[in-house]
C-alpha positions in Angstrom: -1.3 -46.1 17.4 -2.6 -42.9 18.8 -2.6 -41.8 22.4 -6.3 -42.9 22.7 -5.5 -46.3 21.1 -2.7 -46.9 23.6 -5.0 -46.3 26.5 -7.7 -48.4 24.9 -5.4 -51.4 24.3 -4.1 -51.2 27.9 -7.7 -51.5 29.1 -8.4 -54.4 26.8 -5.2 -56.1 27.9 -6.3 -55.9 31.5 -9.4 -57.8 30.6 -7.5 -60.4 28.6 -4.9 -60.8 31.3 -7.5 -61.4 33.9 -9.1 -64.1 31.7 -5.8 -65.7 30.9 -4.8 -65.9 34.6 -8.0 -67.6 35.3 -7.4 -70.1 32.6 -3.8 -70.7 33.6 -5.0 -71.5 37.1 -7.1 -74.2 35.5 -4.2 -75.6 33.7 -4.9 -74.1 30.3 -3.4 -71.4 28.0 0.0 -71.3 29.6 1.5 -72.3 26.2 -0.4 -69.4 24.5 1.0 -67.1 27.1 4.5 -68.2 26.4 4.1 -67.8 22.7 2.6 -64.4 23.1 5.4 -63.1 25.2 8.0 -64.5 22.8 6.4 -63.0 19.8 5.9 -59.7 21.6 9.5 -59.6 22.6 10.7 -60.4 19.1 8.7 -57.5 17.8 10.0 -55.1 20.4 13.5 -56.3 19.8 13.2 -55.7 16.1 13.5 -59.3 14.9 10.1 -58.7 13.2 10.0 -55.3 11.7 7.1 -53.1 10.7 5.4 -54.6 7.6 6.8 -58.1 8.1 4.3 -60.9 7.6 3.7 -63.4 10.5 2.6 -66.8 9.1 0.9 -69.0 11.6 2.0 -72.3 10.1 5.6 -71.2 9.9 5.6 -69.9 13.5 4.0 -73.1 14.7 6.6 -75.2 12.9 9.5 -73.1 14.3 8.1 -73.4 17.8 7.1 -77.0 17.6 3.5 -76.4 18.5 0.1 -76.6 16.9 -1.4 -73.6 15.1 -4.1 -73.0 17.7 -2.0 -71.4 20.5 -0.1 -69.4 17.8 -3.4 -68.1 16.4 -4.6 -67.1 19.9 -1.3 -65.4 20.7 -1.5 -63.4 17.4 -5.0 -62.3 18.3 -3.7 -60.9 21.6 -0.9 -59.1 19.7 -3.6 -57.6 17.5 -5.5 -56.3 20.5 -2.3 -54.7 21.8 -1.9 -53.0 18.4 1.4 -54.8 17.6 0.1 -56.5 14.5 -2.8 -56.0 12.1 -4.8 -58.8 10.6 -5.9 -58.0 7.0 -8.6 -60.3 5.6 -7.4 -62.5 2.7 -3.9 -61.1 3.0 -2.5 -62.1 6.4 -1.0 -60.8 9.6 1.5 -57.9 9.5 3.7 -56.3 12.1 2.8 -52.8 13.3 5.3 -52.6 16.1 5.8 -49.5 18.3 6.2 -46.3 16.4 8.2 -43.3 17.5 5.0 -41.4 18.1 3.7 -44.2 20.3 6.9 -43.9 22.4 6.5 -40.2 22.8 2.9 -40.6 23.7 3.8 -43.1 26.4 6.3 -40.7 27.9 3.7 -38.0 28.0 1.2 -40.3 29.8 4.0 -41.4 32.2 4.5 -37.8 33.3 1.1 -37.8 34.8 0.9 -41.4 36.1 4.3 -41.6 37.6 3.7 -38.4 39.5 0.7 -40.1 41.0 2.7 -43.2 41.7 5.3 -41.2 43.6 2.6 -39.6 45.8 1.1 -42.9 46.7 4.4 -44.7 47.1 5.7 -42.1 49.5 2.6 -42.5 51.6 2.7 -46.3 51.5 6.3 -47.4 51.1 7.7 -49.5 54.0 11.2 -49.2 55.4 12.5 -52.3 53.6 11.4 -51.0 50.2 12.9 -47.6 51.0 16.2 -49.2 51.9 16.1 -51.2 48.6 15.4 -48.0 46.7 18.5 -46.3 48.3 20.7 -49.4 47.6 19.7 -49.5 43.9 20.4 -45.8 43.5 23.9 -46.4 45.0 24.4 -49.2 42.5 23.3 -47.0 39.7 25.9 -44.4 40.8 28.6 -47.2 40.9 27.8 -48.5 37.4 27.4 -45.0 35.9 30.9 -44.3 37.1 32.1 -47.5 35.4 30.3 -46.6 32.2 28.2 -49.9 32.3 25.0 -48.4 31.1 23.4 -51.7 30.3 23.5 -52.5 34.0 22.3 -49.0 34.8 19.3 -49.6 32.6 18.4 -52.8 34.4 18.8 -51.1 37.8 16.7 -48.2 36.5 13.8 -50.6 35.7 14.2 -52.1 39.2 14.1 -48.6 40.8 10.8 -47.7 39.2 9.4 -51.2 39.8 9.9 -50.7 43.6 8.0 -47.5 43.4 5.2 -49.1 41.3 4.9 -52.0 43.8 4.9 -49.6 46.8 1.7 -47.8 45.5 -0.2 -50.9 46.4 -2.3 -50.2 43.4 -2.6 -53.1 41.0 -4.1 -51.1 38.1 -1.5 -48.4 38.3 1.3 -50.9 38.6 0.1 -52.9 35.6 -0.2 -49.9 33.3 3.2 -48.4 34.3 5.0 -51.8 34.1 3.6 -52.3 30.6 4.9 -48.9 29.6 8.3 -49.7 30.9 8.3 -52.9 28.9 7.3 -51.2 25.6 10.0 -48.5 25.9 12.8 -50.6 27.2 15.0 -50.4 24.1 14.5 -46.7 23.4 15.0 -45.9 27.1 18.4 -47.7 27.1 19.4 -45.9 23.8 18.4 -42.6 25.5 20.5 -43.4 28.5 23.5 -43.8 26.3 23.3 -40.4 24.7 26.1 -38.0 25.9 25.5 -36.7 29.4 22.1 -38.3 30.0 23.3 -41.0 32.4 24.8 -38.6 34.8 21.8 -36.3 34.7 19.5 -39.2 35.2 21.5 -40.3 38.2 21.0 -36.8 39.8 17.3 -37.0 39.2 17.1 -40.5 40.8 19.0 -39.2 43.8 16.5 -36.3 44.2 13.7 -38.8 44.0 15.3 -40.9 46.8 15.8 -37.9 49.0 12.1 -36.9 48.7 11.1 -40.4 49.6 13.4 -40.5 52.6 11.9 -37.2 53.8 8.4 -38.5 53.1 7.9 -35.2 51.1 4.9 -36.0 48.9 4.9 -32.7 47.0 8.6 -32.7 46.2 8.5 -36.4 45.4 5.8 -35.9 42.8 7.5 -32.8 41.3 11.0 -34.4 40.9 9.4 -37.6 39.5 7.5 -35.6 36.9 10.6 -33.6 36.0 12.6 -36.9 35.7 10.1 -38.3 33.2 9.8 -35.0 31.3 13.6 -34.8 30.9 13.6 -38.4 29.7 10.9 -37.6 27.2 12.7 -34.5 26.0 15.9 -36.5 25.5 14.1 -39.1 23.5 12.5 -36.5 21.3 15.9 -35.0 20.5 17.2 -38.4 19.4 17.5 -38.9 15.6 14.5 -40.7 14.0 15.4 -43.8 12.1 
């Protein structure tokens, strides 16, 4: 996928999600939603690799469901660019390429700077306290070398900021980005020296939020995402 196609599929996904939520409220498509999320996670986790064939009948038998919800889930995966459907040949996994990941980080530099601005303006005291607490926990687990836990806390840290923007479109886009790069982000965090540097960057973000300093908050957030991107770009390509 290109940078344009990533943005395009996010917009398409927003339309699909709105329709699916409407159907779920009526009691429909919840099964399709579950199948879609499972298949998407399996692709991102590497269970299904680029070029692998997804056979509807086999998937339906493995999950104990009919082919209809599987077919619908596969269509959504295609709209997100994770699979491609080739006429008379079948469905093949595309996955997330290294270029996709680097593009996502580049987009995040702009969007998370905006998220920081809005969150500083709109964050309440409870959310700010939670942000501080999570940063303290990140420091604790970084010291213990438990980077898996640090990775989970890192996601929570950014989720608090996304939620505090009170912007559903921005939150949805950034949450999706977090989901797609979860594995590579954890691998990046485990490179020598990155966890400690990342902790310093998160502390700077917290201080800017405590001071309600919008300009500094935006700057340190952008620097944090840029440093993360640069670290990922230095990682060996498989």
